[in-house]
Structure formats: structure tokens, C-alpha cells
Legacy VTK file of the C-alpha trace (Angstrom):
# vtk DataFile Version 3.0
C-alpha trace
ASCII
DATASET POLYDATA
POINTS 562 float
-25.464 49.052 -1.873
-25.228 52.871 -1.784
-27.785 55.329 -3.116
-26.952 58.975 -3.925
-29.089 62.160 -3.864
-29.183 64.817 -6.522
-26.348 66.845 -5.006
-23.566 68.304 -7.122
-20.687 65.815 -7.505
-17.082 66.825 -7.083
-15.795 66.981 -10.651
-12.327 68.750 -10.234
-9.862 66.377 -11.819
-7.261 67.546 -9.357
-9.455 66.849 -6.370
-8.253 64.035 -4.068
-10.231 62.705 -1.149
-6.904 61.713 0.565
-4.237 63.843 2.148
-0.432 63.205 1.867
-0.227 60.704 4.802
-2.908 58.598 3.078
-1.289 58.811 -0.200
2.110 57.854 1.388
0.581 54.601 2.980
-1.250 53.640 -0.158
1.933 53.958 -2.208
3.779 51.871 0.445
1.145 49.186 0.208
0.932 49.295 -3.607
-2.672 50.315 -3.937
-2.589 53.878 -5.119
-5.113 52.884 -7.867
-7.717 52.995 -4.955
-8.018 56.760 -5.624
-9.763 56.182 -8.862
-12.583 54.356 -7.033
-12.543 56.606 -3.934
-13.328 59.658 -5.947
-16.666 58.011 -6.818
-17.638 56.743 -3.392
-16.326 59.415 -1.016
-18.682 62.250 -1.230
-19.070 65.731 0.216
-22.758 65.084 1.311
-24.876 62.306 2.717
-26.582 59.943 0.288
-30.248 59.473 1.053
-29.746 56.031 2.346
-26.988 57.185 4.755
-29.211 60.010 5.947
-31.871 57.484 6.862
-29.327 55.228 8.470
-27.958 57.799 10.723
-31.347 59.019 11.899
-32.547 55.683 13.059
-29.367 54.701 15.080
-29.581 54.315 18.848
-26.014 55.370 19.284
-23.121 56.829 17.261
-19.280 56.432 17.812
-17.830 59.986 17.729
-14.352 61.378 17.830
-13.131 64.912 18.689
-10.023 66.540 20.205
-9.550 67.707 23.735
-8.175 71.178 24.614
-4.595 70.021 23.958
-5.474 68.701 20.528
-5.390 64.980 21.527
-7.933 62.737 19.693
-10.401 60.759 21.771
-13.490 58.720 20.977
-16.756 58.297 22.773
-20.331 56.907 22.278
-23.231 59.322 21.991
-26.772 58.154 22.526
-30.187 59.777 22.961
-32.536 59.975 25.781
-35.016 57.132 24.746
-35.787 54.685 22.145
-36.358 57.335 19.455
-33.605 58.484 17.202
-31.561 61.487 18.438
-30.292 62.483 15.119
-32.035 64.435 12.297
-30.738 65.302 8.946
-32.338 68.573 7.699
-30.429 68.269 4.269
-27.742 66.133 2.706
-25.029 68.349 4.232
-25.932 68.397 7.863
-26.789 66.239 10.901
-28.294 67.716 14.057
-27.311 65.539 17.051
-29.143 65.793 20.374
-27.170 63.521 22.606
-26.899 62.953 26.278
-23.301 63.774 27.367
-21.815 61.378 30.030
-20.638 63.354 33.106
-16.845 62.823 33.260
-16.415 61.898 29.582
-13.127 63.478 28.233
-15.332 64.879 25.294
-18.209 66.120 27.537
-17.437 69.723 26.516
-15.524 69.169 23.255
-18.267 69.691 20.805
-17.828 73.365 20.038
-18.249 75.452 16.869
-15.440 74.766 14.490
-14.257 71.369 16.063
-13.252 68.655 13.865
-15.582 65.520 14.383
-15.486 62.102 12.969
-18.676 60.003 13.138
-19.137 56.261 12.872
-22.682 54.770 12.482
-22.546 51.045 13.177
-25.445 48.658 13.280
-24.236 45.223 14.764
-27.450 43.508 14.135
-27.053 43.990 10.299
-23.325 44.578 10.267
-23.722 47.936 8.382
-21.387 50.799 8.951
-21.029 54.256 7.443
-18.510 57.034 8.110
-18.829 60.720 7.948
-16.178 63.405 8.789
-16.784 67.156 9.239
-17.030 70.126 11.495
-19.481 71.594 13.982
-21.124 74.624 12.651
-23.614 75.456 15.465
-24.204 74.485 19.146
-27.059 75.126 21.630
-27.725 73.869 24.952
-29.109 70.623 23.833
-27.602 69.754 20.405
-24.947 70.478 17.916
-25.096 70.799 14.079
-22.567 68.911 12.136
-21.616 69.790 8.480
-20.408 67.012 6.243
-17.067 67.206 4.477
-16.551 63.424 3.714
-19.084 60.478 3.687
-18.620 56.982 2.704
-19.654 53.427 3.529
-17.463 50.683 5.038
-16.998 47.079 4.465
-18.718 44.880 7.094
-15.633 42.577 7.668
-14.846 41.927 11.378
-18.169 43.342 12.688
-19.600 41.041 15.322
-23.364 40.536 14.792
-25.243 41.592 17.903
-28.741 43.015 18.952
-28.916 46.195 20.794
-31.296 47.006 23.584
-32.160 49.890 25.805
-32.273 49.479 29.565
-33.426 51.572 32.351
-30.361 53.177 33.893
-30.367 54.231 37.520
-26.881 53.728 38.694
-24.739 56.986 38.933
-21.751 57.135 36.588
-18.341 56.512 38.442
-15.299 58.055 36.783
-11.726 56.726 37.304
-8.762 58.537 35.776
-5.138 57.380 35.590
-2.022 57.148 33.478
-1.992 53.320 33.395
-4.260 50.424 33.176
-5.590 48.610 36.260
-5.715 44.841 36.335
-9.451 44.735 35.663
-8.948 47.148 32.768
-6.225 44.931 31.264
-8.557 41.929 31.586
-11.387 43.887 29.858
-9.152 44.766 26.875
-7.558 41.257 26.682
-11.049 39.732 26.241
-12.578 42.295 23.889
-13.512 41.573 20.301
-14.259 45.120 19.365
-12.917 48.681 19.953
-13.023 52.017 18.282
-10.201 54.233 17.326
-9.918 58.109 16.769
-7.101 59.571 14.679
-6.735 62.788 12.723
-4.728 65.214 10.785
-5.099 68.945 9.861
-2.605 70.502 7.616
-2.187 74.107 6.502
-5.070 75.608 4.545
-8.415 73.947 3.854
-9.035 70.364 2.464
-11.947 68.004 3.041
-9.374 65.212 3.532
-8.292 66.995 6.752
-10.031 66.404 10.051
-10.852 63.449 12.420
-11.736 59.853 11.874
-13.757 57.478 14.005
-13.126 53.938 12.964
-14.038 50.418 14.042
-11.645 47.492 14.744
-12.813 43.987 15.318
-11.542 40.413 15.617
-11.800 37.315 17.655
-11.824 37.897 21.515
-8.377 38.555 22.530
-7.081 40.001 19.359
-5.831 43.165 21.241
-2.656 42.291 23.262
-1.977 43.942 26.564
1.836 44.344 26.682
1.946 46.179 29.936
-0.063 48.594 32.093
1.110 51.301 29.696
1.114 49.743 26.312
-1.059 47.480 24.149
-0.985 46.334 20.419
-3.433 45.233 17.939
-3.375 43.592 14.382
-4.504 45.382 11.250
-6.381 43.079 8.902
-7.256 43.673 5.139
-9.715 46.393 4.479
-10.852 49.007 2.007
-7.262 50.129 1.187
-8.073 53.693 1.967
-5.731 53.692 4.961
-7.479 56.576 6.570
-6.397 55.765 10.218
-2.801 54.896 9.066
-2.489 57.834 6.935
-3.475 60.029 9.883
-1.003 58.287 12.118
1.955 58.650 9.752
1.531 62.466 10.081
0.116 62.726 13.625
0.675 59.643 15.905
-1.777 60.758 18.534
-4.535 58.353 19.029
-7.754 57.679 21.050
-9.283 54.227 21.790
-12.774 53.269 23.177
-13.633 49.952 24.656
-17.400 49.345 25.379
-18.589 46.795 27.982
-21.574 45.213 26.228
-22.947 43.796 29.413
-22.778 46.849 31.609
-22.633 49.862 29.475
-19.368 50.999 30.876
-16.909 52.828 28.709
-13.087 52.743 28.713
-11.299 55.663 27.031
-7.642 55.615 26.233
-5.334 58.156 24.729
-1.659 57.812 23.624
0.626 57.629 20.604
0.766 54.980 18.028
3.816 53.085 16.492
3.246 51.085 13.392
5.141 47.924 12.604
4.685 47.575 8.783
6.267 44.181 8.432
5.520 42.086 11.608
7.119 38.887 10.290
8.342 37.680 13.699
5.445 38.941 15.719
2.399 38.253 13.601
-0.389 37.335 16.167
-2.729 35.815 13.462
-2.215 34.684 9.924
-4.489 37.405 8.731
-2.529 40.263 10.351
-0.772 42.431 7.909
0.475 45.251 10.160
0.731 45.643 14.014
0.038 48.879 15.804
1.487 49.457 19.284
-0.149 52.022 21.516
1.944 53.886 24.175
-0.710 54.868 26.732
-0.718 58.284 28.347
-4.268 58.673 29.959
-7.067 56.234 30.896
-10.617 57.250 31.704
-13.083 54.561 32.923
-16.738 55.484 32.935
-18.643 52.740 34.854
-22.273 52.072 33.913
-22.123 55.186 31.574
-24.828 54.348 29.006
-28.224 52.656 29.063
-27.446 50.394 26.118
-26.653 46.644 26.098
-25.558 44.231 23.371
-25.989 40.512 23.364
-23.072 38.250 22.610
-22.750 37.289 18.994
-22.393 33.684 19.929
-26.043 33.367 20.395
-26.432 34.200 16.599
-24.038 31.459 15.315
-25.307 28.403 13.448
-23.616 25.272 12.434
-23.891 24.547 8.761
-23.109 21.286 6.939
-21.518 21.197 3.572
-23.937 19.064 1.430
-22.295 19.804 -1.998
-19.091 21.329 -3.234
-19.262 22.367 -6.961
-16.461 23.554 -9.343
-17.980 26.373 -11.178
-14.792 27.485 -13.185
-11.093 27.018 -13.016
-10.646 28.993 -9.818
-14.171 29.316 -8.255
-16.017 26.770 -6.321
-19.531 26.688 -4.794
-20.398 25.276 -1.320
-24.050 24.396 -0.653
-24.845 24.447 3.022
-27.642 23.237 5.235
-28.275 23.690 8.991
-26.730 20.948 11.018
-29.715 20.938 13.399
-32.171 20.475 10.491
-34.102 23.612 11.360
-34.836 26.129 8.677
-32.230 28.724 7.901
-32.602 32.439 8.400
-33.922 34.205 5.257
-31.972 36.557 3.106
-32.429 39.249 0.408
-30.872 38.743 -3.061
-27.531 40.333 -3.011
-26.736 39.849 0.700
-23.678 37.951 1.930
-23.106 35.054 4.672
-20.617 35.731 7.467
-18.665 32.556 8.257
-15.837 31.367 10.544
-13.284 28.867 9.640
-10.805 26.864 11.699
-7.702 26.871 9.539
-4.411 25.038 10.130
-1.723 27.392 11.289
-4.108 29.914 12.603
-4.456 30.063 16.302
-8.088 31.301 16.216
-10.972 30.959 13.788
-10.902 33.390 10.892
-13.984 35.357 9.847
-14.992 36.045 6.180
-18.081 37.092 4.309
-19.112 35.630 0.969
-22.047 36.645 -1.197
-24.801 34.258 -1.454
-25.221 33.061 -5.157
-28.559 31.113 -4.800
-32.141 32.495 -4.561
-33.762 33.315 -1.272
-36.516 30.797 -2.011
-34.011 27.913 -1.864
-34.056 25.929 1.345
-30.082 26.010 1.564
-27.361 28.540 1.226
-24.838 28.566 -1.435
-21.581 30.609 -1.187
-19.332 30.900 -4.058
-15.471 31.374 -3.554
-12.646 32.299 -5.779
-9.341 30.791 -4.846
-6.473 33.170 -4.574
-2.783 32.293 -4.304
-2.247 34.131 -0.896
-5.891 33.689 0.252
-5.835 31.911 3.651
-9.569 31.273 3.806
-10.149 30.659 0.055
-7.279 28.196 -0.146
-8.569 26.354 2.939
-12.136 26.234 1.576
-10.904 24.853 -1.893
-8.291 22.458 -0.684
-9.566 21.139 2.685
-13.247 21.606 3.169
-15.277 18.660 1.911
-18.832 17.446 1.959
-20.029 16.615 5.375
-17.797 19.170 7.044
-19.129 21.866 9.294
-18.806 25.646 8.946
-19.959 28.157 11.586
-21.910 31.214 10.474
-24.103 34.048 11.533
-27.237 35.192 9.784
-26.970 36.625 6.227
-26.409 40.512 6.239
-25.474 43.384 4.063
-27.254 46.312 2.389
-26.488 45.486 -1.295
-30.042 44.416 -2.131
-32.423 44.599 -4.955
-34.817 47.171 -3.518
-36.686 48.230 -6.622
-39.360 45.565 -7.383
-40.564 46.923 -10.794
-37.703 48.974 -12.274
-35.729 47.703 -15.269
-32.494 46.121 -14.006
-28.944 46.175 -15.501
-26.765 43.730 -13.525
-23.094 44.357 -14.378
-20.318 42.153 -12.966
-16.818 41.066 -13.523
-15.111 37.970 -12.227
-16.392 36.531 -9.037
-18.576 39.669 -8.776
-21.177 37.594 -10.577
-22.244 35.932 -7.305
-24.578 38.489 -5.821
-25.856 39.178 -9.372
-26.793 35.592 -9.850
-28.903 35.681 -6.689
-30.758 38.814 -8.097
-31.121 37.172 -11.439
-32.643 33.931 -9.991
-35.003 35.947 -7.964
-36.153 38.035 -10.878
-36.488 34.846 -13.125
-38.779 33.204 -10.446
-41.140 36.128 -10.616
-43.927 36.516 -13.102
-43.709 39.682 -15.086
-42.056 41.196 -18.175
-39.635 43.533 -16.289
-36.587 44.286 -18.611
-33.328 42.846 -17.256
-29.849 43.015 -18.702
-27.206 40.695 -17.374
-23.719 41.738 -18.503
-20.761 39.987 -17.242
-16.973 40.178 -17.873
-14.588 37.270 -17.502
-11.041 36.331 -18.667
-12.161 33.337 -20.816
-14.397 30.280 -20.690
-12.187 28.546 -18.131
-12.652 31.477 -15.784
-16.350 32.059 -16.336
-18.464 30.635 -13.385
-22.127 29.898 -13.801
-22.042 30.188 -17.526
-24.521 27.306 -18.082
-26.785 28.249 -15.252
-27.281 31.863 -16.526
-27.700 30.792 -20.128
-30.443 28.386 -19.002
-32.398 31.148 -17.134
-32.020 33.545 -20.001
-33.277 30.947 -22.507
-36.478 30.622 -20.361
-37.275 34.296 -20.029
-37.451 36.480 -23.096
-37.447 39.725 -20.856
-33.816 38.811 -19.748
-31.034 39.740 -22.224
-27.513 38.353 -21.690
-24.158 39.793 -22.824
-20.784 38.156 -21.850
-17.433 39.778 -22.529
-14.135 37.831 -22.586
-10.897 39.838 -22.100
-8.725 36.840 -23.413
-11.037 34.608 -25.478
-9.722 31.410 -26.893
-10.877 29.643 -29.961
-12.478 26.977 -27.697
-14.962 29.410 -26.095
-17.527 29.656 -28.811
-19.980 26.537 -28.622
-21.737 27.396 -31.902
-23.161 30.455 -33.674
-26.449 30.400 -31.818
-26.404 33.799 -29.905
-27.785 32.271 -26.715
-25.462 29.376 -26.767
-22.265 31.265 -27.161
-20.038 31.526 -24.125
-19.207 35.048 -24.928
-20.615 37.762 -27.179
-17.887 40.141 -27.484
-14.161 40.517 -26.698
-12.643 43.110 -24.529
-13.787 44.560 -21.292
-17.203 45.612 -19.899
-17.354 49.426 -19.803
-19.790 52.237 -20.147
-19.540 52.447 -23.915
-20.744 48.778 -24.169
-23.571 49.439 -21.769
-24.715 52.444 -23.674
-25.206 50.205 -26.825
-27.148 47.556 -24.826
-29.374 49.626 -22.619
-31.633 52.491 -23.619
-34.013 52.607 -20.801
-33.705 55.843 -18.766
-35.583 54.138 -15.875
-33.052 51.279 -15.428
-31.310 50.728 -12.228
-27.722 49.623 -12.431
-26.268 47.144 -9.944
-22.388 46.842 -10.233
-20.107 44.332 -8.613
-16.453 43.507 -9.325
-12.938 45.003 -8.898
-12.874 48.583 -7.640
-11.416 49.981 -10.799
-14.038 48.287 -12.984
-16.825 49.812 -10.870
-15.192 53.120 -10.677
-14.920 53.395 -14.486
-18.503 52.304 -15.053
-19.933 54.450 -12.391
-18.031 57.501 -13.782
-19.306 56.848 -17.319
-22.842 56.309 -16.132
-22.832 59.684 -14.380
-21.324 61.350 -17.451
-24.352 60.016 -19.480
-26.597 61.588 -16.741
-27.810 58.391 -15.316
-29.415 59.608 -11.956
-27.020 58.609 -9.138
-29.850 57.175 -7.087
-30.063 54.588 -9.850
-26.589 53.312 -9.424
-25.858 50.693 -6.727
-22.679 48.689 -6.021
-21.088 46.099 -3.806
-17.419 46.218 -3.019
-15.388 43.305 -1.905
-12.353 43.572 0.375
-8.993 41.981 -0.655
-9.699 38.383 -1.581
-8.183 36.114 1.024
LINES 1 563
562 0 1 2 3 4 5 6 7 8 9 10 11 12 13 14 15 16 17 18 19 20 21 22 23 24 25 26 27 28 29 30 31 32 33 34 35 36 37 38 39 40 41 42 43 44 45 46 47 48 49 50 51 52 53 54 55 56 57 58 59 60 61 62 63 64 65 66 67 68 69 70 71 72 73 74 75 76 77 78 79 80 81 82 83 84 85 86 87 88 89 90 91 92 93 94 95 96 97 98 99 100 101 102 103 104 105 106 107 108 109 110 111 112 113 114 115 116 117 118 119 120 121 122 123 124 125 126 127 128 129 130 131 132 133 134 135 136 137 138 139 140 141 142 143 144 145 146 147 148 149 150 151 152 153 154 155 156 157 158 159 160 161 162 163 164 165 166 167 168 169 170 171 172 173 174 175 176 177 178 179 180 181 182 183 184 185 186 187 188 189 190 191 192 193 194 195 196 197 198 199 200 201 202 203 204 205 206 207 208 209 210 211 212 213 214 215 216 217 218 219 220 221 222 223 224 225 226 227 228 229 230 231 232 233 234 235 236 237 238 239 240 241 242 243 244 245 246 247 248 249 250 251 252 253 254 255 256 257 258 259 260 261 262 263 264 265 266 267 268 269 270 271 272 273 274 275 276 277 278 279 280 281 282 283 284 285 286 287 288 289 290 291 292 293 294 295 296 297 298 299 300 301 302 303 304 305 306 307 308 309 310 311 312 313 314 315 316 317 318 319 320 321 322 323 324 325 326 327 328 329 330 331 332 333 334 335 336 337 338 339 340 341 342 343 344 345 346 347 348 349 350 351 352 353 354 355 356 357 358 359 360 361 362 363 364 365 366 367 368 369 370 371 372 373 374 375 376 377 378 379 380 381 382 383 384 385 386 387 388 389 390 391 392 393 394 395 396 397 398 399 400 401 402 403 404 405 406 407 408 409 410 411 412 413 414 415 416 417 418 419 420 421 422 423 424 425 426 427 428 429 430 431 432 433 434 435 436 437 438 439 440 441 442 443 444 445 446 447 448 449 450 451 452 453 454 455 456 457 458 459 460 461 462 463 464 465 466 467 468 469 470 471 472 473 474 475 476 477 478 479 480 481 482 483 484 485 486 487 488 489 490 491 492 493 494 495 496 497 498 499 500 501 502 503 504 505 506 507 508 509 510 511 512 513 514 515 516 517 518 519 520 521 522 523 524 525 526 527 528 529 530 531 532 533 534 535 536 537 538 539 540 541 542 543 544 545 546 547 548 549 550 551 552 553 554 555 556 557 558 559 560 561
């Protein structure tokens, strides 16, 4: 979920948040329609929620360039348990961070420097990115001006707790042009690293600059090919292709590996070569591309930072499937209980459940996140999954997982949550985007009160409409909840009878802003959106045109279904 502040929105119809390299990769991958959505979610300021997020983090991942223009990435942290970042306004961050002696970027944060920042919270699996430039420097801090800000999908983030330790050991610095055997072993067993890339063309554009990004997978997902080269797979993401767009135009790259047990840092610089169609060398079934790094410089900073992270294995729970329910032609729910019989971790309506699946043909377990579709007051979890033709995980769940099987998971997470307890709600979804909305609806229905709620859902037809009966039953019991269902391809068998509440659908076509304007006339209403990116982009743009305050618009995005 993302909140915005009352800052002027970029309205130039010719404006693009992407540069030519990103456009090239999006066209190559057949996802140029992502631009429509990106214009709504990539902003030139920090939403209020992001300002709060950055100022409470114990560390940030930051990219910058050295004197030769080579991108590198490092980890910045404060001097104690208190936050080391302040946000005086939505356009700026002031960062007072301890620089590690010997860090390649120790002296790189100068006025005018391009900087990419990634805030990542392993315990909750939240991450947000912001790119911009340094506009002021003093002896203790630097001031960063925002040029692009956006949230990221939590996929492939390992859930870990962070703690501060007393650091007494002096940092030891090792520099070389090739990996040592211990460094090769470090990389070969890592499940996370960070990558810096960038491009700055002629003139000025907010799309120019540096990115700092996260890459995660199962331990060993990075392959060490030699002491001067490594490779890693690229998994499905948000289709922005920021890193790949940069590398198409400037193949220079920086990597950072963090030892979660000792606080040591391993910085690597080099050049990237992209294998766009790795049919013969695909390391996992999920991998869509392979990136090879030719290493030029290596810097190891032993015992560099006073932060430690626990292993995410400690957070894994084994869940037993106790029911498997067909919700529509291509959507199935799985009801889960703890195998050990202990209570499950609580969750907020709208959050998702990270799971791991052992799939035939995949060498390692694959990770996925699915929204919880039941109420937090339930004693079990319910995840609801749409089957897709090329979806490795969804096909496995639909075809092979049965009652009694065990699924591994970590605790529910995500920041798409119903945060307003009294405001009127407009829950707007399409397709399988109904899942977090149903969790919110069930929560509201269980509460006493007369809060106005509109539940608006779009589906293809009755065969592709999950939870139709469950939603109608909730609506029938609560006069404060209004329902409107739209079918894009209705058939004559969809209408049960002429009773308004007992119709499968109320109108034909698609859910859009014009429809919402006829259903909702409450200026205090908060809108929650979930569905395909183009669907949400259209509705969000229309709501903003109708002067709905941006802080009253919240949304959840799904990565490519698989």
C-alpha cells in the first residue's frame, strides 16, 4: 500500500519515467504497457509513508560512482539504535551516516553526485527505492534531493530480524582484481546481494542517474564461474527493467554482498553481459535471463558494520493443507494450519503469505507470495491462487498439492493494509485481485458499526468470478456494505434472478473511474485498488482527475503470475 502527499503530480503527457535503455528492454520483453502504470507510481517526491519508512531504518543500501565513473554499492548506517535519516520535506533526505574506512565510496558523496538508495526491511519484507542527487554536504552528513521514488515488490526478500551489536574490531581492508577462495565460497552460499547500475545521457531527465537494487533467491543462486567472473539469474519482477535498461546503455556494474553473521562487506565492480534467452543454461525454472559479471575489482571490508541479521530459516513454519476449494474456473483456495498445532502468526487484512514449494523439475524450492483471503480472526490461513498456463508455482499448487500436504512459509507480511478504522471504504478489484479485498471486507463485516463500504469487482464472467457467493452472503447481512459486480463478457447463464443482491453481476463492461463516480459520492472515502497494472493505472488517474486526495488512494500490485 502506498500513500501520497499533496505535492504536485507530474502531468506532462510527454513525460516518461524511463530512459531509452529501459524502453528498449520493455519493448524486447513485450511489456511497454508498464509505462501507463509507472507514470502513476514513480513520483518526483517521497510519499508520506516512504518518508516515515526511510527515517526509521537502521541501514540503507546506497549506490554512487567512483572518480572514474564506475558504479559501486555500499551499506550506510548510523552510529546507534536511533535513525540516521531525516526528511525535512517530501523532496529531500538528510543522511548522517558513518563511513567505513576503506569503503570504495567513502569519499564519493559530493555535491552533484548521482545516488541511488534502497531502503529494505527484511523483517517485514518491505522495500522502497529512491534516486536523485546530492545537493549539500557538511562534515557529518549529506542532503539528497529526490528525482524518482517508488516502491518495490517483496518477492525474493528473505525475512530476517536485524540487530545492533557492539563493534570493537578494527576494519580490515583487502583489495584485489580477482576473488579469493573464501570470497568465492561466500558468494556461492549467499541468498542476497545488491546491485548498482546507472546511466546519464545528454541533457537533464529524472530517468537518468543511479539505481540501487536488491537481488535474492535460494542460497547458491549466484554461480561463481571463476575467480574473475560470476553469474546470476533474473527472476520475474515489476517489468520496469531499471537495472537492465541501464546495463544496455552502460554495462558497468557494482555488486555488494553482506555477511549477515559478521557484518563484513564484499564490494565488486565489473561489466555485465546479459543472456536474454538462456535456454541451455537456465539454472532454475524461474530464471528468465542470466547476467554474467566480468570482475575488475574486489574490495573486502572485514567486520565493517555493527549490524547482524538472523537466518530466515528460524522464521519458517510448516503448514498443512486442510482444505482445497475450487473458487472459480481457474482459481483455487488452500486452507492451511500449523503442522505443530501451535497458533499461527497474526496478520493484517490485505497482507500476503510468503511460501516455498518443492516443484518437480526445479532443483531448489521456489518462493512465492499470495494474498491471504480470509479474516485475521480466523484460526487458519487461506491463500487463493489463480492458475496460469506458464505458471510454475500456480500449476503445481492446482495440479499436485492435495489435502494433507505440507507447505513451508514464513510469517505474513506486506504494507497493503486497511489502516483507516473509521473512514468510508471503496474496495475495487479485478480478477484474482479480489483476494486481499475479501480479507478487508470480512474484517469490516465482523466489526460493529455503520461505516459505508462499497465492494466493486470486475471479472470476465460467472465462471471466472471467485468468491461470488461468499461476498453476496456478507453483503446481504450488512446494509452498510454495497456491492457492484461488472462482467466484461457476461453470458445468459450469469443472472440468477432479478433480485439485485442475488445477481452474479450488475453491469456489463469494465470497472473504471466513470462507474465509481456513479456509485460513490463520499469525499472522505479511501479507495483500495488491486488487479492488473493497467486497470489500477486507469482508475488511479481518473480518481486524481476527480480531485480525490492522493493520500486516500491505496493499491496492491502483483508480480507476473507464475
